[in-house]
C-alpha positions as CSV (number, residue, x, y, z in Angstrom):
1,M,37.8,-188.7,-8.2
2,T,36.3,-191.5,-6.8
3,D,34.4,-191.3,-3.8
4,A,36.9,-193.8,-2.1
5,N,39.7,-190.9,-2.8
6,L,37.5,-188.4,-2.1
7,I,37.2,-189.9,1.8
8,A,41.0,-190.8,2.0
9,T,41.9,-187.0,1.0
10,K,39.8,-185.8,3.5
11,I,40.8,-188.8,6.0
12,C,44.5,-187.5,6.0
13,E,43.3,-183.9,6.3
14,V,41.1,-184.6,9.6
15,A,43.8,-187.3,11.1
16,V,46.3,-184.3,11.2
17,T,45.0,-182.7,14.1
18,A,42.2,-185.0,15.4
19,D,44.3,-186.2,18.3
20,L,44.7,-182.4,19.6
21,Y,41.0,-182.3,20.7
22,P,39.2,-183.4,23.8
23,G,36.5,-185.1,22.6
24,V,36.3,-188.5,19.9
25,V,37.0,-187.6,16.5
26,I,34.5,-189.8,14.1
27,L,34.2,-189.8,10.4
28,L,30.9,-191.9,9.2
29,N,29.9,-192.6,5.8
30,S,26.7,-191.5,4.9
31,R,26.1,-194.4,2.3
32,T,27.4,-197.3,4.6
33,Q,26.4,-196.1,7.9
34,G,29.7,-197.3,8.9
35,V,33.2,-195.4,10.4
36,E,36.0,-194.6,7.7
37,Y,37.6,-193.1,10.6
38,M,38.1,-192.6,14.4
39,S,40.5,-190.6,16.2
40,A,43.2,-193.0,18.6
41,R,41.3,-191.5,21.8
42,G,38.2,-193.0,20.6
43,L,40.0,-196.3,19.2
44,S,41.4,-196.7,22.6
45,L,37.9,-196.3,24.5
46,L,36.3,-199.4,22.2
47,Q,39.4,-201.1,22.7
48,I,39.2,-201.9,18.8
49,S,41.4,-201.1,15.6
50,L,40.5,-198.9,12.9
51,P,40.2,-202.0,10.4
52,E,38.2,-203.7,12.5
53,L,35.7,-200.9,13.1
54,R,35.0,-200.1,9.4
55,A,34.9,-203.9,8.9
56,L,31.6,-203.7,11.1
57,G,29.7,-201.5,9.0
58,A,26.2,-199.9,10.3
59,A,26.6,-202.8,12.9
60,Y,28.8,-200.4,15.0
61,H,26.0,-198.2,16.1
62,S,24.2,-201.3,17.9
63,R,27.2,-202.8,18.8
64,F,28.2,-199.5,20.6
65,F,25.2,-197.6,21.3
66,N,22.0,-197.8,23.4
67,A,19.3,-198.3,20.7
68,E,16.6,-197.5,23.1
69,E,17.9,-193.9,23.1
70,S,19.1,-193.0,19.5
71,V,15.5,-192.9,18.5
72,H,15.7,-189.8,19.9
73,Y,18.5,-188.1,18.0
74,V,18.8,-190.4,14.8
75,P,15.8,-188.6,13.0
76,R,18.0,-185.6,13.7
77,I,20.9,-187.4,11.8
78,W,18.7,-188.1,8.7
79,E,17.3,-184.2,8.9
80,L,21.1,-183.1,8.4
81,L,21.5,-185.7,5.5
82,N,18.4,-184.7,3.6
83,R,19.1,-180.8,4.2
84,N,22.7,-181.3,2.7
85,D,23.9,-178.0,4.3
86,P,27.6,-178.3,5.7
87,D,26.6,-175.0,7.8
88,L,23.9,-177.0,9.8
89,V,25.2,-178.2,13.0
90,I,23.3,-180.9,15.4
91,S,23.9,-181.8,19.1
92,F,22.5,-184.4,21.3
93,F,23.3,-187.1,23.9
94,Q,23.7,-190.4,23.4
95,Q,25.0,-193.6,25.5
96,V,27.8,-195.4,25.2
97,R,29.5,-198.6,25.8
98,T,33.3,-198.5,26.4
99,T,35.6,-200.6,27.9
100,Q,35.9,-198.3,30.8
101,S,32.7,-199.7,32.3
102,P,30.1,-202.2,31.6
103,D,27.1,-199.3,32.0
104,W,26.1,-197.0,29.3
105,S,28.1,-193.4,29.9
106,W,26.9,-190.4,28.3
107,Y,28.6,-188.6,25.8
108,C,27.8,-185.0,24.5
109,S,28.1,-185.2,20.5
110,S,28.1,-182.4,17.9
111,M,28.1,-183.2,14.4
112,R,27.8,-182.0,10.6
113,L,28.3,-182.5,7.1
114,L,31.6,-182.9,6.0
115,L,32.0,-184.0,2.5
116,R,30.1,-184.2,-0.7
117,D,30.7,-186.7,-3.5
118,T,31.1,-185.7,-6.9
119,S,27.5,-185.2,-7.8
120,G,27.1,-182.8,-4.5
121,L,25.4,-185.6,-2.2
122,P,26.4,-186.2,1.1
123,L,29.3,-188.4,1.7
124,L,31.1,-187.9,5.0
125,L,29.7,-186.6,8.6
126,I,32.2,-185.3,11.0
127,C,31.0,-185.9,14.5
128,M,33.0,-184.3,17.9
129,A,31.9,-186.6,21.0
130,C,32.9,-185.7,24.7
131,P,32.1,-187.8,27.6
132,V,29.8,-186.0,30.4
133,A,30.5,-186.4,33.9
134,P,27.3,-186.2,35.5
135,Q,28.5,-186.7,39.1
136,E,30.4,-184.1,38.8
137,D,27.9,-181.4,37.9
138,L,24.4,-181.5,39.5
139,A,23.2,-179.2,36.5
140,V,24.3,-181.8,34.1
141,K,22.6,-184.7,36.3
142,V,19.3,-183.2,36.4
143,N,19.2,-182.6,32.6
144,L,20.5,-186.0,31.6
145,Q,17.6,-187.5,33.9
146,R,15.3,-184.9,31.9
147,L,16.7,-186.4,29.3
148,L,16.1,-190.0,30.2
149,D,12.4,-189.0,31.1
150,E,11.6,-187.6,27.8
151,S,13.2,-190.6,25.8
152,H,11.0,-192.7,27.9
153,F,8.0,-190.7,27.3
154,L,8.6,-190.7,23.3
155,R,8.7,-194.3,23.5
156,A,5.8,-194.7,24.9
157,H,3.6,-192.3,23.4
158,H,4.9,-191.7,19.7
159,G,2.0,-194.0,18.4
160,L,-0.8,-191.7,19.5
161,F,1.2,-188.4,18.4
162,A,1.7,-190.1,15.0
163,T,-2.1,-190.0,15.0
164,L,-2.3,-186.5,14.8
165,T,-3.3,-184.3,11.6
166,C,-0.5,-181.4,11.0
167,R,-3.2,-178.6,11.9
168,E,-3.7,-180.6,15.3
169,R,0.1,-180.5,16.0
170,E,-0.2,-176.7,15.0
171,V,-2.9,-176.5,18.0
172,L,-0.8,-178.3,20.1
173,R,2.1,-176.4,19.9
174,R,0.2,-172.9,20.3
175,S,-1.7,-174.2,23.4
176,A,1.7,-175.5,25.0
177,L,3.1,-172.1,24.2
178,G,0.1,-170.6,26.3
179,Q,-2.2,-169.3,23.5
180,S,-6.3,-169.5,24.3
181,A,-8.6,-170.9,21.9
182,P,-9.7,-167.4,20.4
183,E,-5.6,-166.7,20.2
184,I,-5.5,-169.5,18.1
185,A,-8.3,-169.0,16.1
186,T,-7.0,-165.9,15.1
187,E,-3.4,-166.9,14.2
188,L,-5.0,-170.0,12.1
189,F,-7.9,-168.0,10.6
190,I,-10.3,-170.3,11.9
191,S,-13.0,-169.9,14.3
192,P,-12.7,-170.3,18.1
193,K,-15.3,-173.0,17.8
194,T,-13.0,-175.2,15.6
195,A,-10.1,-174.2,17.6
196,E,-11.8,-175.6,20.8
197,T,-12.9,-179.1,18.9
198,H,-9.1,-179.2,17.7
199,R,-8.0,-179.0,21.6
200,R,-10.8,-181.4,23.0
201,N,-9.7,-183.7,20.1
202,L,-6.1,-183.5,21.3
203,R,-7.1,-184.4,24.6
204,R,-8.8,-187.4,23.7
205,K,-6.1,-188.9,21.2
206,L,-3.5,-188.4,23.3
207,Q,-5.2,-189.5,26.1
208,A,-4.0,-186.3,28.3
209,E,-6.0,-185.3,31.2
210,S,-4.1,-182.3,32.0
211,T,-2.2,-178.9,30.2
212,F,0.9,-180.6,31.6
213,V,0.7,-184.0,29.6
214,L,0.2,-181.8,26.3
215,S,2.9,-179.7,27.1
216,Q,5.1,-182.8,27.7
217,Y,4.2,-184.2,24.1
218,A,4.9,-180.8,22.6
219,R,8.4,-180.6,24.2
220,V,9.1,-184.1,23.6
221,F,7.9,-184.1,20.0
222,D,9.9,-180.7,19.2
223,L,7.1,-178.9,18.5
224,I,8.4,-176.1,21.0
């Protein structure tokens, strides 16, 4: 069976119940990065037909999603594809521009591998996107603000973080978890002096003047 036939069969299976769910159901082609299927709720929000959406290909992402925010979750999608594990589910917030508002709207999305090709490689991803209404929940508003702050921090500091070695990242992780230089030394089988040297190098490389800033790096870059 060809990839096109596999995709068509899976679309038929999903489409039967897709409009029953509270969110928007999207099937993404891992090869083209374009949309193969979207439930009626999503097509209505975007004011676009399914053929028009398919014709966009990978441009779908730049047209409807905030590219500045995508740096936070796109690496996780690539990891999902590389893992090639249908049991692995990732969730993330993303900003979408729909016809409901000229501003960006927040959605919480969950994604997993849905279909492999005849060679066993990823072919289709399924995504469920649900709108988030921060005005209705103070906790959600706080979390969204934190997400924005972390995203801005990531964009501003990813260059500095990229200069760290694997060992330095491990020391950063352990420091952020509250371990002292002697404790880090014991865990990593190095001398306390070497551990302290790594900690000094971290502050210098990351231009971090406080433990709080180091903890921000560890949190934003998913070390803890």
